[in-house]
N, C-alpha and C positions, 0 to 999 in steps of 0.2 A: 200748430196752425196747419190746416189742410191746404192742398194746392188750390182748391176752389176759394177758400178764405183769402189766400195770398192774391189771387187774381182780383177778387172783389176789392181788397184793400188797395191794390195798385190802381184799379179803375177809379176808385173814389179819390185817391190822391191826385191822379192826373186830371180828372174832371174838375176838382176844386182849384187846381192851379192853372188850368188851361186858359190861355189868352188868345183871342182871335183878332187879327188885324185887318182882315178884309172878307167881305161876303160877295159872292158872284151868283147871279141867277140869270139863266137864259131859257127861253121857251120857243117852241115852234108849234104852229097850228097847221095841220095838213088839211087841205080842202080840195075842191074841184079844180082849182087852178094851180095847184102845187103847194109849196110851203110858205108860210108867213112867219117871220122870226122877230123876236125882240129880246134884248138883253140889257141888264143893268149890273154895275159894279159899284159897291159902296164901302165906305169906311166910316166909322163912328167919329164924328168931330167933337172933340172934348177940349176943355180949357187947358191952358199950358201947364197947370198944376196937376192935372189928372193924367193917368196912364194913357198911352197911345194905343192901347189894346182893349178888347172887350172881354168880360167874363163870359163863360159859356152861356149863362142865362141871358145876358145882353145880346150875345150872338144869335141865340135862338129867336129872340124877338126881331132882331135885324134881318135874319134870314126869312122869317115869315113875312115881314113887311115888304122886303125886296122881291121875294119870289111871287108874292101876290101881285105886285105892280107889274112884274114881267109877264105873268099870266094874263092880266087884264090888258096890257099893251099889245101882246101878241093877238089876243082875240079881237080887240078893237081894230088893229091893223088888218086882220083877216076880213072883218066886216067891211071896212072902208075900201079894201081892194077887191071886194066881191068874191073873195075866196070861200066864204061861208055866208049863208043867208042871214038877214037881220034877225029873224025869229030865233034861229039856232044860236047866233052870237049873243043875243040878249039873255036867252035862257042860260047859256054857258057862263056869262058874266055874273048873273045872280048866284049861280051855283059856286063859282069861284069865291065870291065874297063870303058866302055862308061857310064854305069849307075852311077857308083860312081863318075866319073868326073862331071856329071850333078848334082848329089845330093850335092856334095861339093859346087859347084857354087851356086846352089839354096839356100842351107842352109846359106851361108855367105851373100847372098843378102837380106835375111829376116831381118827385124828390130827386 
């Protein structure tokens, strides 16, 4: 087995066994009045019989969902505070939603 094969094997084993217990997403929007920030921290709530951690696949989904909400909240806060224009903010919100939908699908299609 070559060094490259050993590395791939190790990455595969770690990836298969990796358990995530917490996801954190913070965002800031810089605008004409400074920075507007938003942040979320999340844990997967499972039944008592299930593991208290997420698989990597579950964590990818959780990360996409939480990061999307952090981005949306930061942009909405920036709009509400007058830090960015309504037109700019609405365009950014539409783009954020589209990009996260694509990211989630692409992430789940990867092996």
